[in-house]
Steps between C-alpha positions, in 0.01 A plus 500: 500500500333588830432298814250689716502430875227672699389479864153402611530702822544833330260793524747733323526300176246220503491193276290682239801719418720201420216336305453813287873510424506128419208529259646808331833325447335185365278700265806651330673164468747535790598181680360530852409284798361595840530390864278617786695458824349550847691808618492855370516859621241417768698208646378142494829312456477128574778252587698381201416794276757712322695714749717751315691587819672158505606495136405131488289460188524121482309435825159625381262426214503860379879524529550187292258630237703824479827308461348286226370809322846659506653172388273484199497865393833639628723194462299387196488142621234348276471195728387702804126472562334818629200343674124538461329797339330605825568396860339614823570441868212332685490471876255210508737257327876468497684665217375696205205438272553539127285576199533567129363852553343724764160342578194670353185569702299179515245534781228763500303603807212746519419784741156437649277775636496337843879518540570144386765401247338225292595264219214565256278787391195297602615527862521881491241666724370841383593784730710809560755584767712805562780664697626852568865596520636735765751777442748298709606143406277231652663189349855373537708267284864560591753758608854445376609797711402321822767235458765753403456693824463194722124502547263208455261521207138441610303224332293607198156630593191674361266729692131412492300718264801599289534185290302222335585130512371193316578168669489150353369185664765280667709330232446128445861454389816710485515772234848593374517850353809585295490837327297819501126481573275736304180669612241664277233707668290814475445747781250779555630827646309821410754715684785354296303518176443873542874581513672217313518695172659808656833425334667453838595135557462555875123537450468138384353247742773299672448155651722216617438138394637191676431134575518358853545138608246446780577209735225294669549703820438825311863612488568692179833489316585749227755308295832686517295808605437581133223731384408657165446878507249596231411835351162423341504641146122549474251410773221471241666203329636159609876483554756223550764490770809278488590416859860431604625156407527242777600138552271369770305190601155565647456189712185286517262649755632851439306771318599766248393856566518765228505852643484853363586770753478877493857557619829345606769634730773418246351729235346840450124455477198692377488876493165556665238257626361287215245237612495184286217255428531166320185349348478128421257295290544151350566631148677819601753468778869525574732206442827382653727290278772289657805336333468152653748217445430131554 
């Protein structure tokens, strides 16, 4: 029996890793439950969460869940309850949310040719937009090394002309995302197409997908600084990207912005300059799927 505890603020092992393990265990009949706590390898600890340095398991939700799990499966106390199937820390309400399973994607948004992120295909404007990567990184998500050597980590950024973004209208009501968003899109890149079948994985087109929370004043927040590095398998065909899992409330009045960038300082990027174009039409456009809870 396995109790998985994974941190939301973790760019080393994100929530998708724990989810994959959980699903693999369940598929073979192993008893398993999962908790997503706030803190991970990238920090993010909040007051009242499990602190292993104190040895006090009883003072936190996660600690009590661990004790109950050991009580049930090590002491074999049949009367010890082991808690909900899935629990996740949420910073917009006190305590943990719970569910019978990891939420599935339930809201679909479409990438419009004018740079909008819209709720229906009918709203998609025809058009094409593009970017060109540089040989040096022009986007930044996070630098774990900065904290280790006592430096401040600059806020995430993207350099104009080296990324594409699609931005929603201001939200009428809060949107709570719990889980891993998915994006399906197709890109055009003749330079990448010419070399992608060379047999060298480094010749594949590389891009970086992420979702920002854009406040009414224009301030952008990259939730837990998480980004999905993608080696595009074939630029002539649509492909699907699973972004890192998050637990985040996009408040009313805020906007969602889906971004693909040509590089990121936390990763090795493209070998060579490979311009990218994305074409949109109402019946043929990229989609962003969000796991929304209500």
